[in-house]
C-alpha positions as a printed Julia matrix, in Angstrom:
152×3 Matrix{Float64}:
  0.01   0.0     0.04
  2.81   2.33    0.91
  4.53   1.61   -2.43
  1.4    2.38   -4.36
  0.9    5.66   -2.56
  4.57   6.66   -3.28
  4.27   5.68   -6.98
  1.15   7.81   -7.33
  2.73  10.78   -5.62
  5.9   10.42   -7.79
  3.82  10.26  -10.99
  1.87  13.33   -9.95
  5.13  15.34   -9.21
  6.69  14.32  -12.46
  3.62  15.35  -14.51
  3.51  18.68  -12.66
  7.18  19.31  -13.37
  6.89  18.25  -16.99
  4.07  20.76  -17.52
  6.07  23.51  -15.91
  8.78  23.01  -18.48
  6.58  23.81  -21.45
  7.4   27.21  -23.03
  4.83  29.84  -23.03
  4.15  32.03  -26.07
  5.8   35.39  -25.86
  3.42  38.35  -25.7
  3.28  40.17  -29.08
  5.42  43.33  -29.33
  3.31  46.51  -29.26
  4.07  48.74  -32.21
  4.81  52.29  -30.97
  2.5   54.94  -32.55
  4.72  57.89  -33.52
  2.82  61.21  -33.78
  2.58  62.46  -37.35
  4.61  65.7   -36.7
  7.51  63.64  -35.29
  7.39  61.25  -38.26
  7.28  64.2   -40.71
 10.3   65.83  -39.04
 12.17  62.55  -39.12
 11.36  61.96  -42.88
 12.48  65.53  -43.73
 15.81  65.19  -41.94
 16.63  61.55  -42.6
 14.98  60.62  -45.88
 17.44  57.87  -46.69
 17.23  56.2   -43.33
 16.95  52.42  -43.31
 15.96  49.94  -40.55
 14.0   52.43  -38.49
 13.11  51.38  -35.03
 11.17  53.69  -32.69
 11.05  53.75  -28.9
 10.03  56.18  -26.23
 12.35  57.18  -23.47
 11.77  58.04  -19.77
 11.19  61.77  -20.52
  8.45  61.09  -23.04
 10.57  61.83  -26.18
 10.57  59.63  -29.24
 13.88  57.99  -30.21
 14.55  56.67  -33.67
 17.4   54.15  -34.19
 18.36  53.66  -37.82
 21.1   53.27  -40.4
 21.97  56.56  -42.01
 23.0   57.22  -45.73
 26.74  56.59  -44.81
 25.74  53.17  -43.37
 26.44  54.15  -39.82
 24.26  53.48  -36.81
 22.44  56.63  -35.72
 19.91  57.67  -33.17
 17.82  60.8   -33.12
 15.62  61.92  -30.28
 12.5   64.09  -30.91
 10.1   65.89  -28.5
  6.44  65.2   -28.78
  6.07  68.49  -30.73
  8.43  67.21  -33.44
 11.58  69.23  -32.51
 14.93  67.54  -32.56
 16.43  67.13  -29.03
 19.62  65.36  -29.93
 21.32  63.09  -32.47
 24.07  60.6   -32.15
 26.15  58.93  -34.93
 28.26  55.92  -33.94
 31.64  55.63  -35.7
 33.87  52.54  -35.93
 37.33  53.2   -34.22
 38.99  53.45  -37.58
 36.48  55.78  -39.21
 37.05  58.74  -36.97
 37.61  61.89  -39.09
 41.31  62.59  -39.81
 41.66  65.78  -37.94
 40.32  64.23  -34.77
 42.49  61.15  -35.04
 45.51  63.42  -35.42
 44.47  65.59  -32.49
 43.97  62.53  -30.19
 47.22  60.95  -31.3
 49.17  64.12  -30.81
 47.93  64.68  -27.19
 47.65  60.95  -26.21
 50.35  59.05  -28.23
 50.09  55.7   -26.43
 46.31  55.23  -26.66
 44.14  53.38  -29.05
 40.7   54.68  -29.98
 38.09  52.08  -28.97
 34.97  53.79  -30.07
 33.57  57.14  -31.01
 30.31  58.96  -31.54
 29.22  62.38  -32.79
 26.66  64.17  -30.75
 24.6   67.12  -31.98
 22.05  69.18  -29.94
 20.38  72.38  -30.9
 22.24  75.44  -29.57
 25.43  73.43  -28.87
 28.39  73.03  -31.26
 28.61  69.41  -32.46
 31.34  67.44  -30.59
 32.67  63.87  -30.57
 32.79  61.55  -27.59
 35.88  59.32  -28.03
 36.64  56.38  -25.77
 40.34  55.51  -25.72
 42.25  52.62  -24.21
 45.84  53.11  -22.79
 48.66  50.68  -22.93
 47.77  49.5   -19.34
 44.17  48.75  -20.4
 42.7   51.84  -18.71
 39.96  53.57  -20.5
 39.3   57.28  -20.74
 36.44  59.33  -22.39
 37.45  62.34  -24.16
 35.24  65.16  -25.64
 36.64  66.4   -28.93
 35.24  69.45  -30.91
 35.09  69.41  -34.62
 38.28  71.54  -34.92
 40.22  68.99  -32.78
 40.14  70.68  -29.28
 40.17  67.99  -26.61
 38.68  68.15  -23.16
 38.34  65.5   -20.63
């Protein structure tokens, strides 16, 4: 009798654990509805953009991630009224403009550029955020203006 009871309990536990292992269907991803004025501003500024993906950030702005005409990853943030808040273009380490590479190499001769991005905001001169790696594997973030002036 005890053996029958243990066999029934074991079978019940095995069936429960087997059912728990079944994968559940993922919830469908909701498509973000971008306001028309934001969409129109985006199309007028980035008509050749490819692979557009929209999201909304914590401040309520709409963020478009896409590939620009130069085949670089770019993000642009728009307010709900359609105004551009900021834009960022990611550059491969070897594609940094020549004058910036020269300026970084002149001031920091023993570092290697790991990544770089160009940031643009209305009312602020465009600048580059450059991450460099030293010979001792320390990293440093540099802010470089378009004319090659470096600040840390």
